[in-house]
C-alpha positions in Angstrom: 128.1 93.9 104.6 127.7 97.1 106.6 126.4 97.2 110.2 123.3 99.4 110.2 122.2 101.5 113.2 119.6 99.8 115.3 117.8 102.9 116.5 115.1 103.9 113.9 115.9 107.6 114.1 119.7 107.0 113.6 118.9 104.6 110.8 116.7 107.2 109.1 119.5 109.8 109.3 122.1 107.3 108.1 120.1 106.1 105.1 119.0 109.6 104.0 122.6 110.9 104.2 123.8 107.9 102.1 120.9 108.4 99.6 121.6 112.2 99.4 125.3 112.0 99.0 126.2 108.7 97.3 123.2 106.8 95.8 120.7 107.7 93.1 118.2 105.2 94.4 117.3 102.8 97.2 118.1 99.9 94.8 121.6 101.2 94.3 122.2 101.6 98.0 120.9 98.1 98.8 122.9 96.5 96.1 126.2 98.3 97.0 125.9 97.7 100.7 124.5 94.2 100.3 121.3 95.0 102.2 118.0 93.1 101.6 115.7 95.9 100.3 112.5 94.3 101.5 113.8 93.8 105.1 115.1 97.4 105.2 111.7 98.8 104.0 109.9 96.6 106.5 112.2 97.8 109.3 111.7 101.4 108.4 107.9 101.0 108.2 107.9 99.6 111.8 109.6 102.9 112.8 106.9 104.9 110.9 109.1 105.8 107.9 108.5 105.1 104.3 110.7 105.6 101.2 109.8 108.3 98.6 111.4 107.3 95.3 110.8 110.7 93.7 112.7 112.5 96.5 115.1 109.5 97.1 114.7 109.6 100.8 112.8 108.1 103.7 110.3 110.3 105.6 
């Protein structure tokens, strides 16, 4: 399992880079990196960010 950045803005940047460059969806990213999708979404929501599946990025 990968160590994710703890700072919400750094995590946003990290996730969007991974989604843009390597993964076609959040499901694929979570499966490959062994990340709990619900926990990740909840963590991002606490930072004010939500996932847009059509654009495949958090914003």
